[in-house]
Each structure stands twice: as structure tokens, then as C-alpha cells.
C-alpha positions as CSV (number, residue, x, y, z in Angstrom):
1,M,-16.6,2.1,-17.5
2,T,-16.7,0.2,-14.2
3,D,-15.0,1.0,-10.9
4,A,-12.5,-1.8,-11.6
5,D,-11.5,0.0,-14.8
6,E,-10.9,3.2,-12.9
7,T,-8.7,1.9,-10.1
8,V,-5.6,-0.2,-9.6
9,R,-5.3,-2.9,-6.9
10,C,-2.4,-2.1,-4.6
11,W,-1.1,-4.3,-1.8
12,L,0.4,-3.3,1.6
13,V,4.2,-3.6,1.2
14,E,5.6,-1.5,4.1
15,R,4.5,-0.1,7.4
16,S,6.8,2.1,9.5
17,S,6.5,4.4,12.5
18,Y,8.6,7.5,13.1
19,G,9.0,10.7,15.1
20,D,7.8,12.3,18.2
21,E,4.5,12.8,16.4
22,R,3.8,9.1,16.5
23,M,3.1,8.9,12.9
24,V,2.7,5.6,10.9
25,T,3.4,5.4,7.2
26,L,1.7,2.7,5.1
27,V,2.9,2.0,1.6
28,Y,0.7,0.2,-0.9
29,A,2.3,-0.9,-4.2
30,T,1.2,-2.5,-7.5
31,P,2.0,-6.2,-7.9
32,E,4.8,-5.2,-10.4
33,G,6.2,-2.9,-7.7
34,D,6.6,-0.1,-10.1
35,R,4.1,2.3,-8.6
36,H,3.0,3.0,-5.1
37,V,0.9,5.3,-2.9
38,T,1.9,6.4,0.6
39,K,-0.6,7.1,3.4
40,Q,0.3,8.6,6.8
41,F,-1.8,8.4,9.9
42,S,-1.4,9.3,13.6
43,T,-1.3,6.3,15.8
44,N,-4.6,7.4,17.4
45,L,-6.3,7.6,14.0
46,L,-4.8,4.3,12.9
47,M,-6.2,2.5,15.9
48,K,-9.7,3.5,14.7
49,K,-9.1,2.6,11.0
50,R,-9.2,-0.8,9.3
51,V,-5.8,-1.5,7.6
52,T,-6.4,-4.0,4.9
53,A,-4.1,-6.1,2.8
54,A,-5.0,-4.2,-0.4
55,I,-6.7,-1.0,-1.5
56,D,-8.0,0.2,-4.8
57,V,-6.3,3.4,-6.0
58,E,-7.1,5.8,-8.8
59,P,-4.2,5.6,-11.3
60,D,-3.4,9.3,-11.0
61,R,-2.7,9.0,-7.3
62,L,0.1,6.4,-7.9
63,E,3.7,7.6,-7.8
64,P,6.5,5.8,-9.7
65,V,9.0,3.8,-7.6
66,G,12.4,5.5,-7.7
67,D,15.0,2.8,-7.7
68,E,15.4,-0.8,-8.8
69,D,16.0,-2.3,-5.3
70,T,12.8,-0.7,-4.0
71,L,10.9,-1.8,-7.1
72,E,12.0,-5.4,-6.6
73,R,11.3,-5.3,-2.8
74,Y,7.8,-3.9,-3.4
75,A,7.0,-6.4,-6.1
76,T,8.1,-9.3,-4.0
77,E,6.1,-8.1,-1.0
78,A,3.0,-7.2,-3.0
79,Q,3.0,-10.6,-4.7
80,R,3.5,-12.3,-1.3
81,M,0.6,-10.4,0.3
82,A,-1.7,-11.1,-2.7
83,A,-0.9,-14.8,-2.5
84,T,-1.5,-15.0,1.3
85,S,-4.2,-12.5,2.0
86,D,-7.7,-11.5,0.9
87,P,-7.8,-7.9,-0.3
88,D,-10.2,-6.9,2.5
89,E,-8.4,-8.9,5.2
90,E,-7.2,-6.7,8.1
91,V,-3.4,-6.8,8.6
């Protein structure tokens, strides 16, 4: 089994900042928008990290998307990102 068989390509669909802690949340979703993974970073750490258009995620780390509106929004954004960006491109 190859690494490609063991991971799922997910695309950046949402980036948001919040709170006094200066945290940034990145959401990566499957092209179908039905599953996602959320990553949180401090702004200081994020400035040192490469944020790419896509990441490869182990299937057991993906969470189901809770509602139809979010699923459609994630699918639209993931497909747009996939069409306009290389997976390793910094965004």
C-alpha cells in the first residue's frame, strides 16, 4: 500500500482568527465537502509555518461535516482551490 492509498487530499476551505489568544483556525476539506480536518495555530507559530493549498490527511483524522449548507460551501471552495492552486502552493 502506498502513501497515496493511506491519505486523503484535502483543500483549504476556511481560515479564521479569533479571541484574545490570537488563534487562527484553518479548515481543510475533501473535494466533496463531506469531511474536514481543523487545525489551530497561534499567530506566532503560523508566521513560521507554510500554509499550503492542500494537505494529505489520514482518513481516521477526518470529521464528517455537520450540515448541508456547510457541506456545499466546503465542496465549492475545495473544488475552486483545487482548480486554481497547486497542492504545495503557499496561500
